[in-house]
SEZA-64404 format. One record per residue (C-alpha): residue number from 1; residue in three letters; x, y, z. Coordinates in nm, 4 decimals. Layout:
BEGIN
     n   res         px         py         pz
   NUM   ALA          X          Y          Z
...
END
This chain:
BEGIN
     n   res         px         py         pz
     1   UNK     0.0004    -0.0037     0.0362
     2   UNK     0.1552     0.3174    -0.0783
     3   UNK     0.0721     0.6747     0.0372
     4   UNK     0.1422     1.0351    -0.0641
     5   UNK     0.0662     1.3313     0.0962
     6   UNK    -0.0276     1.6491    -0.0729
     7   UNK    -0.0483     2.0262     0.0426
     8   UNK    -0.3362     2.1589    -0.1811
     9   UNK    -0.4501     2.5592    -0.1399
    10   UNK    -0.8310     2.5259    -0.1518
    11   UNK    -0.9664     2.6672    -0.4124
    12   UNK    -1.1909     2.9842    -0.3384
    13   UNK    -1.3476     3.3037    -0.4451
    14   UNK    -1.0147     3.4466    -0.3266
    15   UNK    -0.8443     3.3282    -0.6799
    16   UNK    -1.0837     3.5214    -0.8353
    17   UNK    -1.1347     3.8203    -0.6562
    18   UNK    -0.7317     3.9044    -0.6821
    19   UNK    -0.7711     4.0158    -1.0801
    20   UNK    -1.0595     4.2921    -0.9023
    21   UNK    -0.9202     4.3542    -0.6044
    22   UNK    -0.7305     4.6900    -0.6518
    23   UNK    -0.9785     4.8502    -0.8374
    24   UNK    -1.2607     4.7125    -0.6070
    25   UNK    -1.0624     4.8379    -0.3041
    26   UNK    -1.0333     5.1964    -0.4963
    27   UNK    -1.4003     5.2052    -0.5364
    28   UNK    -1.4911     5.0886    -0.1651
    29   UNK    -1.2282     5.3819    -0.0491
    30   UNK    -1.3596     5.6421    -0.2475
    31   UNK    -1.6381     5.6270    -0.0081
    32   UNK    -1.4263     5.8211     0.1775
    33   UNK    -1.4908     6.0996    -0.0088
    34   UNK    -1.8149     6.1205     0.1480
    35   UNK    -1.6561     6.1054     0.4936
    36   UNK    -1.4730     6.4376     0.4083
    37   UNK    -1.5781     6.7222     0.7200
    38   UNK    -1.7087     6.4161     0.9238
    39   UNK    -1.4758     6.3791     1.2233
    40   UNK    -1.5840     6.1007     1.3767
    41   UNK    -1.6375     5.8897     1.0138
    42   UNK    -1.3048     5.9724     0.9794
    43   UNK    -1.1843     5.8074     1.3161
    44   UNK    -1.3798     5.5189     1.2720
    45   UNK    -1.2145     5.4439     0.9261
    46   UNK    -0.8515     5.5312     1.0793
    47   UNK    -0.9260     5.2741     1.3915
    48   UNK    -1.0819     5.0490     1.1509
    49   UNK    -0.7854     5.0060     0.9236
    50   UNK    -0.5417     4.8178     1.1660
    51   UNK    -0.7918     4.6255     1.3500
    52   UNK    -0.8991     4.4725     0.9936
    53   UNK    -0.5589     4.4241     0.9245
    54   UNK    -0.4582     4.2574     1.2666
    55   UNK    -0.7636     4.0340     1.2567
    56   UNK    -0.6609     3.9344     0.8710
    57   UNK    -0.3486     3.8471     0.9917
    58   UNK    -0.4785     3.6093     1.2779
    59   UNK    -0.7355     3.4841     1.0110
    60   UNK    -0.3842     3.3237     0.8714
    61   UNK    -0.3793     3.0825     1.1867
    62   UNK    -0.7356     2.9641     1.1598
    63   UNK    -0.7804     2.6202     0.9938
    64   UNK    -0.9512     2.6378     0.6614
    65   UNK    -0.7192     2.7927     0.4111
    66   UNK    -0.5400     2.5126     0.3184
    67   UNK    -0.6044     2.0989     0.2772
    68   UNK    -0.3683     1.8751     0.3372
    69   UNK    -0.4676     1.5175     0.1645
    70   UNK    -0.3548     1.1692     0.2052
    71   UNK    -0.4245     0.8556    -0.0521
    72   UNK    -0.3726     0.5411    -0.1106
    73   UNK    -0.3407     0.3297    -0.4278
    74   UNK    -0.6736     0.1977    -0.3152
    75   UNK    -0.8122     0.5338    -0.3808
    76   UNK    -0.9193     0.6342    -0.0285
    77   UNK    -0.8178     0.9723     0.0492
    78   UNK    -0.8154     1.1367     0.3597
    79   UNK    -0.8203     1.5659     0.3757
    80   UNK    -0.8147     1.7523     0.7031
    81   UNK    -0.8066     2.1500     0.6874
    82   UNK    -0.4850     2.3740     0.7793
    83   UNK    -0.4133     2.6919     0.8489
    84   UNK    -0.3025     2.9317     0.5779
    85   UNK     0.0275     3.0024     0.7097
    86   UNK     0.0972     2.6108     0.6880
    87   UNK     0.1782     2.6654     0.3202
    88   UNK     0.3816     2.9656     0.3936
    89   UNK     0.7106     2.8696     0.3200
    90   UNK     1.0154     3.1010     0.3936
    91   UNK     1.0176     3.4040     0.5952
    92   UNK     0.9129     3.6365     0.3182
    93   UNK     0.4694     3.5583     0.3622
    94   UNK     0.5503     3.6775     0.7041
    95   UNK     0.7554     3.9839     0.6363
    96   UNK     0.5312     4.0783     0.3669
    97   UNK     0.2030     4.0241     0.6389
    98   UNK     0.3654     4.2126     0.9224
    99   UNK     0.4697     4.4813     0.6486
   100   UNK     0.0892     4.5066     0.5902
   101   UNK     0.0017     4.5478     0.9519
   102   UNK     0.2377     4.8416     0.9783
   103   UNK     0.1076     5.0043     0.6535
   104   UNK    -0.2408     4.9978     0.7982
   105   UNK    -0.1129     5.2346     1.0626
   106   UNK    -0.0480     5.5283     0.8405
   107   UNK    -0.4095     5.6316     0.8373
   108   UNK    -0.3183     5.7200     1.2019
   109   UNK    -0.0241     5.9414     1.1046
   110   UNK    -0.2494     6.1131     0.8231
   111   UNK    -0.4999     6.2311     1.0879
   112   UNK    -0.1912     6.3075     1.3468
   113   UNK    -0.0510     6.5401     1.0541
   114   UNK    -0.3509     6.5952     0.8586
   115   UNK    -0.1988     6.5469     0.5983
   116   UNK    -0.2890     6.2537     0.3039
   117   UNK     0.0108     6.1617     0.1920
   118   UNK     0.1059     5.8923     0.4741
   119   UNK    -0.2674     5.7382     0.3581
   120   UNK    -0.1796     5.7330     0.0238
   121   UNK     0.1737     5.6065     0.0549
   122   UNK     0.0122     5.2841     0.2241
   123   UNK    -0.2635     5.2204     0.0010
   124   UNK    -0.0015     5.2036    -0.2697
   125   UNK     0.1958     4.9999    -0.0656
   126   UNK    -0.0430     4.7700     0.0680
   127   UNK    -0.1704     4.7117    -0.2974
   128   UNK     0.1651     4.5921    -0.4087
   129   UNK     0.1437     4.2509    -0.2396
   130   UNK    -0.2143     4.2455    -0.3283
   131   UNK    -0.1677     4.2170    -0.6740
   132   UNK     0.1465     4.0069    -0.7530
   133   UNK     0.0465     3.7333    -0.5054
   134   UNK    -0.2677     3.6543    -0.6851
   135   UNK    -0.5122     3.6555    -0.4105
   136   UNK    -0.2431     3.5011    -0.1655
   137   UNK    -0.2725     3.8663     0.0791
   138   UNK    -0.6495     3.9415    -0.0268
   139   UNK    -0.7803     3.8798     0.3592
   140   UNK    -0.5918     4.2574     0.3942
   141   UNK    -0.8030     4.4159     0.1356
   142   UNK    -1.0710     4.5709     0.3955
   143   UNK    -0.7962     4.6767     0.5765
   144   UNK    -0.6311     4.8541     0.2257
   145   UNK    -1.0032     5.0070     0.1511
   146   UNK    -1.0138     5.1398     0.4939
   147   UNK    -0.6909     5.3100     0.4320
   148   UNK    -0.7985     5.4412     0.0736
   149   UNK    -1.0874     5.5443     0.2192
   150   UNK    -0.8574     5.7865     0.4764
   151   UNK    -0.6928     5.9163     0.1990
   152   UNK    -0.9912     6.0526     0.0354
   153   UNK    -1.1364     6.1444     0.3526
   154   UNK    -0.8453     6.3634     0.4185
   155   UNK    -0.8618     6.6071     0.1279
   156   UNK    -1.0944     6.8197     0.2649
   157   UNK    -0.8094     6.8946     0.5530
   158   UNK    -0.5759     6.9877     0.2396
   159   UNK    -0.8172     7.2037     0.1007
   160   UNK    -0.9629     7.3822     0.3813
   161   UNK    -0.5692     7.4495     0.5123
   162   UNK    -0.4990     7.5936     0.1540
   163   UNK    -0.8229     7.8144     0.1266
   164   UNK    -0.8564     7.9329     0.4711
END
């Protein structure tokens, strides 16, 4: 009896969404335009970005992202669900995930400095691994959307400062 093990990424909607991730996050983030002048809404967005990012990181340790299957020549196959981090190889995915969590703190800097550029730069940098990994970091999309929303929302501060 011959047994073999294989680690398989579970097919999911994440793979299909990866192509539309940045435009979708940009569209949702553009809703931040409507938060202009509403300090409480902006503060909710600012606080939600790092919380959503930490939640995305924690979800990587919950079983369900990867399946490990064992099969034999008799045809019996036994599969069990594993956390997504079990498929991460080397330190790079951990470094990217940690960087995404740190980048989600940029909206705090935007509000503190009353400038939009920290959120804008963070949005661009957060989008890069989400696009090139073809959905590998799609769990961070809500944090990206919140960061983009803060970037749009901070626009009124610049306008108010230049006119007043």
